[in-house]
Backbone as CSV, one residue per row, in Angstrom:
resi,resn,N_x,N_y,N_z,CA_x,CA_y,CA_z,C_x,C_y,C_z
1,MET,-10.959,-26.603,16.424,-10.263,-27.835,16.780,-9.742,-28.509,15.521
2,ARG,-10.545,-28.492,14.424,-10.136,-29.160,13.195,-8.794,-28.631,12.709
3,LEU,-8.622,-27.304,12.662,-7.374,-26.749,12.181,-6.215,-27.094,13.111
4,LYS,-6.469,-27.124,14.414,-5.422,-27.489,15.358,-4.963,-28.924,15.115
5,VAL,-5.916,-29.833,14.922,-5.562,-31.232,14.684,-4.850,-31.393,13.355
6,ILE,-5.331,-30.700,12.315,-4.684,-30.798,11.011,-3.265,-30.268,11.082
7,ALA,-3.091,-29.108,11.688,-1.748,-28.553,11.803,-0.851,-29.465,12.616
8,THR,-1.385,-30.000,13.674,-0.602,-30.893,14.519,-0.223,-32.150,13.761
9,ALA,-1.171,-32.702,13.017,-0.867,-33.898,12.223,0.193,-33.581,11.188
10,THR,0.072,-32.430,10.588,1.033,-32.031,9.577,2.436,-31.996,10.130
11,LEU,2.572,-31.524,11.328,3.886,-31.439,11.950,4.285,-32.731,12.647
12,LEU,3.417,-33.700,12.548,3.683,-34.999,13.179,3.939,-34.867,14.664
13,LEU,3.077,-34.189,15.336,3.262,-33.970,16.758,2.243,-34.771,17.548
14,PHE,2.392,-36.084,17.537,1.492,-36.960,18.274,2.294,-37.814,19.226
15,GLY,1.759,-38.131,20.373,2.462,-38.853,21.424,2.554,-40.345,21.168
16,LEU,3.660,-40.933,21.588,3.884,-42.373,21.561,4.185,-42.822,22.975
17,SER,3.708,-43.974,23.346,3.964,-44.440,24.701,5.194,-45.316,24.804
18,ALA,5.598,-45.974,23.739,6.757,-46.850,23.816,7.354,-47.034,22.430
19,VAL,8.629,-47.305,22.378,9.326,-47.533,21.123,9.856,-48.955,21.123
20,ALA,9.442,-49.752,20.138,9.898,-51.134,20.038,11.321,-51.188,19.505
21,GLU,11.647,-50.360,18.538,12.981,-50.296,17.956,13.364,-48.822,17.848
22,THR,14.652,-48.546,17.869,15.102,-47.173,17.690,14.937,-46.789,16.229
23,PRO,14.198,-45.735,15.938,14.010,-45.315,14.553,15.324,-44.890,13.900
24,ASN,15.464,-45.181,12.620,16.638,-44.812,11.837,16.525,-43.343,11.443
25,ILE,16.792,-42.481,12.424,16.705,-41.038,12.256,17.990,-40.440,12.820
26,GLU,18.671,-39.640,12.018,19.887,-38.994,12.494,19.536,-37.708,13.236
27,PRO,20.120,-37.497,14.421,19.872,-36.240,15.140,20.362,-35.048,14.317
28,GLY,19.737,-33.911,14.530,20.151,-32.689,13.846,18.964,-31.813,13.526
29,MET,19.221,-30.792,12.705,18.162,-29.889,12.259,17.478,-30.528,11.053
30,TRP,16.156,-30.640,11.160,15.357,-31.262,10.103,14.421,-30.227,9.495
31,GLU,14.229,-30.331,8.190,13.244,-29.507,7.496,12.174,-30.427,6.926
32,TYR,10.911,-30.064,7.171,9.773,-30.861,6.734,8.931,-30.064,5.750
33,HIS,8.453,-30.742,4.714,7.534,-30.142,3.758,6.286,-31.016,3.723
34,ASN,5.128,-30.398,3.887,3.862,-31.117,3.940,2.886,-30.504,2.954
35,LYS,2.189,-31.366,2.231,1.131,-30.909,1.329,-0.167,-31.596,1.725
36,MET,-1.192,-30.776,2.054,-2.503,-31.300,2.446,-3.491,-31.084,1.315
37,THR,-4.234,-32.140,0.999,-5.330,-32.033,0.053,-6.602,-32.475,0.759
38,PHE,-7.734,-31.861,0.370,-9.002,-32.119,1.031,-10.051,-32.532,0.012
39,GLN,-10.958,-33.392,0.472,-12.141,-33.746,-0.294,-13.340,-33.519,0.625
40,SER,-14.246,-32.630,0.191,-15.435,-32.347,0.994,-16.461,-31.628,0.131
41,ASP,-17.641,-31.427,0.699,-18.673,-30.657,0.011,-18.323,-29.176,-0.042
42,VAL,-17.480,-28.737,0.878,-17.024,-27.352,0.925,-15.635,-27.303,0.294
43,PRO,-15.452,-26.493,-0.751,-14.126,-26.465,-1.386,-13.066,-25.875,-0.451
44,ILE,-11.987,-26.616,-0.267,-10.861,-26.160,0.547,-9.617,-26.293,-0.325
45,PRO,-8.877,-25.211,-0.504,-7.682,-25.289,-1.358,-6.592,-26.149,-0.708
46,ASP,-5.756,-26.740,-1.560,-4.594,-27.468,-1.057,-3.758,-26.519,-0.212
47,GLN,-3.092,-27.069,0.782,-2.257,-26.260,1.659,-0.868,-26.885,1.736
48,GLU,0.150,-26.060,1.725,1.522,-26.529,1.875,2.162,-25.802,3.044
49,HIS,3.043,-26.522,3.739,3.697,-25.961,4.919,5.108,-26.516,4.992
50,THR,6.067,-25.662,5.316,7.449,-26.081,5.543,7.863,-25.574,6.912
51,ASN,8.521,-26.433,7.691,9.023,-25.999,8.988,10.327,-26.708,9.292
52,GLN,11.060,-26.178,10.240,12.312,-26.773,10.692,12.209,-27.082,12.176
53,GLU,12.894,-28.166,12.580,12.858,-28.581,13.971,14.167,-29.281,14.318
54,CYS,14.680,-29.006,15.522,15.866,-29.701,16.013,15.435,-31.030,16.628
55,VAL,16.013,-32.126,16.147,15.728,-33.467,16.664,16.990,-33.952,17.374
56,THR,16.884,-34.213,18.678,18.042,-34.642,19.452,18.077,-36.165,19.582
57,LEU,19.215,-36.690,19.968,19.349,-38.116,20.232,18.382,-38.540,21.331
58,GLU,18.194,-37.689,22.339,17.258,-37.994,23.419,15.823,-38.101,22.895
59,ASP,15.437,-37.214,21.975,14.109,-37.293,21.361,13.918,-38.644,20.672
60,ILE,14.925,-39.063,19.934,14.847,-40.323,19.191,14.771,-41.502,20.143
61,GLU,15.610,-41.503,21.169,15.623,-42.614,22.128,14.311,-42.706,22.906
62,ARG,13.674,-41.570,23.196,12.378,-41.572,23.894,11.241,-41.932,22.957
63,GLY,11.494,-41.882,21.644,10.451,-42.190,20.677,9.597,-41.004,20.314
64,ASP,10.020,-39.797,20.685,9.210,-38.634,20.341,9.983,-37.631,19.493
65,ALA,10.797,-38.148,18.579,11.561,-37.269,17.700,10.645,-36.358,16.904
66,PHE,9.486,-36.858,16.528,8.549,-36.063,15.755,7.216,-35.911,16.465
67,LEU,7.087,-36.385,17.689,5.766,-36.553,18.274,5.655,-35.963,19.668
68,GLU,4.477,-35.414,19.993,4.168,-35.012,21.363,2.676,-35.195,21.586
69,ASP,2.242,-35.150,22.810,0.846,-35.421,23.142,-0.103,-34.363,22.591
70,VAL,-1.256,-34.830,22.142,-2.369,-33.972,21.770,-3.529,-34.447,22.635
71,GLU,-3.992,-33.605,23.563,-4.961,-34.029,24.566,-6.258,-34.566,23.978
72,GLU,-6.706,-34.033,22.852,-7.982,-34.441,22.274,-7.888,-35.753,21.501
73,CYS,-6.708,-36.351,21.403,-6.510,-37.516,20.534,-6.033,-38.732,21.321
74,ASP,-6.468,-39.894,20.837,-6.019,-41.170,21.383,-5.388,-41.976,20.266
75,ILE,-4.196,-42.510,20.521,-3.571,-43.403,19.553,-4.226,-44.763,19.724
76,THR,-4.793,-45.274,18.649,-5.514,-46.540,18.713,-4.677,-47.705,18.216
77,ASN,-3.584,-47.424,17.527,-2.695,-48.463,17.019,-1.352,-47.813,16.728
78,GLN,-0.269,-48.506,17.038,1.053,-47.968,16.693,2.052,-49.090,16.527
79,GLU,2.910,-48.920,15.554,4.013,-49.849,15.324,5.221,-49.017,14.923
80,ILE,6.279,-49.117,15.704,7.503,-48.377,15.423,8.595,-49.379,15.095
81,ARG,9.243,-49.143,13.968,10.349,-49.994,13.506,11.549,-49.091,13.237
82,SER,12.689,-49.687,13.017,13.840,-48.858,12.686,13.637,-48.157,11.341
83,ASP,12.910,-48.787,10.410,12.742,-48.199,9.080,11.465,-47.383,8.930
84,GLY,10.681,-47.237,10.011,9.484,-46.416,9.896,8.514,-46.645,11.036
85,MET,7.336,-46.078,10.868,6.285,-46.287,11.855,4.928,-46.157,11.176
86,ASP,3.965,-46.853,11.748,2.575,-46.761,11.330,1.765,-46.489,12.588
87,TYR,0.766,-45.638,12.490,-0.096,-45.412,13.643,-1.480,-44.976,13.173
88,SER,-2.430,-45.184,14.047,-3.798,-44.718,13.844,-4.195,-43.939,15.079
89,MET,-5.031,-42.936,14.896,-5.485,-42.162,16.034,-6.893,-41.645,15.801
90,SER,-7.549,-41.333,16.912,-8.901,-40.819,16.908,-8.916,-39.548,17.753
91,CYS,-9.534,-38.493,17.224,-9.552,-37.209,17.923,-10.988,-36.718,18.048
92,HIS,-11.286,-36.077,19.176,-12.624,-35.559,19.456,-12.504,-34.119,19.908
93,GLY,-13.189,-33.240,19.214,-13.149,-31.828,19.563,-14.356,-31.409,20.379
94,PRO,-14.239,-30.304,21.113,-15.344,-29.827,21.948,-16.566,-29.414,21.132
95,ASP,-16.371,-29.105,19.854,-17.492,-28.701,18.998,-18.171,-29.886,18.325
96,GLY,-17.830,-31.109,18.747,-18.424,-32.301,18.164,-17.664,-32.846,16.967
97,THR,-16.602,-32.178,16.577,-15.795,-32.648,15.459,-15.086,-33.931,15.853
98,GLU,-15.146,-34.923,14.992,-14.422,-36.173,15.207,-13.537,-36.425,14.002
99,MET,-12.360,-36.989,14.256,-11.408,-37.246,13.193,-10.677,-38.543,13.466
100,THR,-10.479,-39.342,12.434,-9.622,-40.519,12.534,-8.512,-40.351,11.510
101,MET,-7.342,-40.838,11.864,-6.184,-40.738,10.971,-5.412,-42.046,10.973
102,ASP,-4.910,-42.392,9.808,-3.991,-43.513,9.633,-2.747,-42.955,8.970
103,ALA,-1.587,-43.234,9.564,-0.339,-42.684,9.052,0.682,-43.786,8.838
104,SER,1.524,-43.575,7.850,2.643,-44.471,7.571,3.851,-43.612,7.237
105,MET,4.937,-43.816,7.975,6.178,-43.063,7.790,7.309,-44.031,7.469
106,GLN,8.245,-43.590,6.635,9.442,-44.366,6.339,10.656,-43.525,6.737
107,PHE,11.621,-44.166,7.420,12.826,-43.490,7.887,14.038,-43.995,7.113
108,TYR,14.858,-43.055,6.625,16.044,-43.397,5.837,17.300,-42.743,6.405
109,GLY,17.358,-42.549,7.706,18.536,-41.951,8.326,18.511,-40.438,8.264
110,ASP,18.792,-39.883,7.065,18.851,-38.432,6.915,17.660,-37.862,6.152
111,ARG,16.638,-38.704,5.898,15.413,-38.225,5.270,14.255,-39.135,5.672
112,THR,13.058,-38.640,5.470,11.857,-39.389,5.804,10.749,-39.028,4.823
113,THR,9.846,-39.959,4.594,8.666,-39.717,3.781,7.466,-40.317,4.505
114,GLY,6.292,-39.851,4.152,5.121,-40.428,4.785,3.828,-39.911,4.199
115,THR,2.762,-40.599,4.591,1.415,-40.235,4.175,0.483,-40.375,5.372
116,ILE,-0.396,-39.413,5.521,-1.433,-39.458,6.554,-2.775,-39.319,5.848
117,HIS,-3.678,-40.240,6.120,-5.045,-40.173,5.605,-5.967,-39.905,6.784
118,GLY,-6.840,-38.924,6.640,-7.750,-38.582,7.712,-9.175,-38.438,7.223
119,GLU,-10.104,-38.774,8.107,-11.530,-38.575,7.844,-12.118,-37.828,9.022
120,MET,-12.936,-36.807,8.720,-13.516,-35.976,9.766,-15.017,-35.855,9.570
121,ASP,-15.743,-35.883,10.677,-17.144,-35.504,10.693,-17.177,-34.124,11.316
122,THR,-17.556,-33.135,10.520,-17.537,-31.756,10.985,-18.930,-31.154,10.885
123,PRO,-19.159,-30.005,11.514,-20.446,-29.324,11.353,-20.749,-28.978,9.892
124,MET,-19.705,-28.913,9.034,-19.896,-28.623,7.608,-20.097,-29.898,6.792
125,GLY,-20.088,-31.047,7.459,-20.251,-32.315,6.760,-18.970,-33.129,6.785
126,PRO,-19.013,-34.327,6.185,-17.827,-35.185,6.179,-16.717,-34.593,5.311
127,MET,-15.489,-34.860,5.714,-14.324,-34.354,5.002,-13.220,-35.396,5.052
128,GLN,-12.476,-35.525,3.976,-11.302,-36.391,3.938,-10.093,-35.530,3.630
129,MET,-8.966,-35.902,4.198,-7.729,-35.185,3.893,-6.617,-36.195,3.698
130,THR,-5.650,-35.789,2.896,-4.430,-36.568,2.703,-3.261,-35.613,2.882
131,ILE,-2.284,-36.040,3.654,-1.067,-35.254,3.848,0.098,-36.084,3.319
132,GLU,0.805,-35.541,2.348,2.042,-36.139,1.851,3.170,-35.330,2.468
133,LEU,4.119,-36.016,3.099,5.176,-35.288,3.771,6.544,-35.848,3.441
134,THR,7.494,-34.949,3.468,8.884,-35.321,3.308,9.688,-34.546,4.350
135,GLY,10.787,-35.112,4.758,11.669,-34.439,5.698,13.102,-34.806,5.377
136,GLU,13.981,-33.860,5.662,15.401,-34.161,5.477,16.233,-33.432,6.520
137,ARG,17.308,-34.094,6.900,18.248,-33.490,7.837,19.058,-32.451,7.059
138,ILE,19.095,-31.209,7.571,19.779,-30.152,6.834,21.044,-29.663,7.535
139,GLY,21.371,-30.252,8.684,22.588,-29.851,9.393,22.469,-30.114,10.876
140,ASP,23.420,-29.549,11.615,23.404,-29.678,13.067,22.462,-28.639,13.661
141,CYS,22.036,-28.901,14.892,21.154,-27.951,15.591,21.960,-26.745,16.056
């Protein structure tokens, strides 16, 4: 479950129930680069991931340009603005793993930056992670 949540967080695939303002995100093909660092008693190497995703005007208007539901997680706080979004979430895995995350994203039309801080209680002990992410529009879908 931990890897699923981390990967999902990295790709920013979390559900939103409502959008207060339309995010300043241009529709098109986006490329995202994410770097995860971990702090724990068990050494885990830094991980980097790059992916591409088509973001449509409909995705942006619905508020899920970067987000979709993760059944094991509950959004505990969210604020969406035209220039970014902040959210917090709590996730519970079937193996007893628990994770909380606080994220802050900034939107600049054709690019985005953000940071996600997470804390997990795992069978291997407590763990902290930080994800630094960047995204840019690279063309049409």
